[in-house]
C-alpha positions in Angstrom: 96.0 100.8 117.2 98.2 99.8 120.1 99.1 96.4 121.3 97.7 96.7 124.3 93.8 97.7 123.0 91.3 94.9 123.4 87.9 94.4 122.0 85.7 91.7 122.4 82.3 91.8 120.7 80.0 88.4 120.2 78.7 87.9 117.1 76.2 85.5 115.3 77.2 83.5 112.2 74.1 82.9 110.1 73.3 79.8 108.2 75.0 81.5 105.4 78.6 81.7 107.2 78.0 85.2 107.3 78.9 87.6 110.5 79.2 91.2 110.8 82.4 92.7 111.9 81.7 95.3 114.8 81.8 99.1 114.1 84.3 99.3 117.1 86.7 96.5 115.2 86.3 98.1 111.5 87.4 101.6 113.2 90.4 100.2 115.1 91.3 97.9 112.1 90.8 100.9 109.4 88.6 99.4 107.6 85.4 101.4 105.6 82.4 100.3 104.7 83.1 98.1 101.5 86.4 97.3 102.5 88.4 93.8 102.8 89.7 91.9 105.5 92.0 89.0 105.8 91.1 85.8 108.0 93.7 83.8 109.0 93.2 80.4 111.4 96.3 80.5 113.8 96.4 78.0 116.5 92.6 77.7 117.1 92.1 81.6 117.1 90.8 83.6 113.8 93.0 86.3 113.3 91.6 89.2 111.7 93.6 91.8 110.0 93.1 94.5 107.3 93.2 93.4 103.6 95.3 95.4 101.3 94.3 93.8 98.5 93.9 97.2 96.1 95.9 100.2 96.2 94.4 102.8 97.1 97.0 105.8 96.4 94.7 108.7 95.3 97.3 109.7 92.4 97.1 106.3 91.0 93.9 106.2 91.3 93.3 109.4 89.6 95.1 108.4 86.8 93.5 104.8 86.5 90.4 107.0 86.4 91.7 108.9 83.3 92.6 105.7 81.7 89.8 103.9 82.1 87.8 107.1 80.7 90.3 107.2 77.4 89.4 103.5 76.7 85.9 103.4 77.7 86.0 107.1 74.9 87.8 104.3 72.2 90.9 106.3 72.3 93.3 103.7 71.3 97.1 103.1 72.5 99.5 103.9 69.7 102.7 102.3 68.4 105.9 103.5 70.1 108.2 105.3 67.7 110.5 103.3 66.0 113.7 104.5 67.4 112.5 104.4 71.1 111.0 100.3 70.4 114.3 99.7 68.8 116.2 100.9 72.0 114.1 99.1 74.1 114.6 95.7 72.3 118.3 96.5 72.0 118.1 97.2 76.2 116.3 93.6 76.4 118.7 91.5 74.7 121.6 93.0 76.9 119.8 92.3 80.2 119.9 88.3 80.8 116.4 87.6 82.6 115.8 84.4 84.4 112.1 84.1 85.2 112.3 81.3 87.2 115.4 82.4 89.1 114.2 83.0 93.0 114.2 86.8 94.1 116.6 87.4 96.1 116.8 89.9 99.7 113.1 91.7 100.9 110.4 92.2 98.4 107.1 93.8 98.5 103.9 93.3 96.1 
């Protein structure tokens, strides 16, 4: 959405604190039905942003669906082959990791 675009609507807040995000705003934010938004109070203003809590990559979604189907069907994971398990354990011993050490540089989760 271009920075100069302005949409202004008045919404009613119910007794339960609920309101409806107008269609024009949902469309401008790219938030589909069932989507999530993130609200932030900033200097007396409420800022509403698209909530990107879940990954929406179709390939990942399809893969996760296959995993869910396998798990539901009772297909369990099997042990790693001994040589692969040994190689992974050896590699782990060669790398020193401090989980409490701060991460440097730009990160994205």
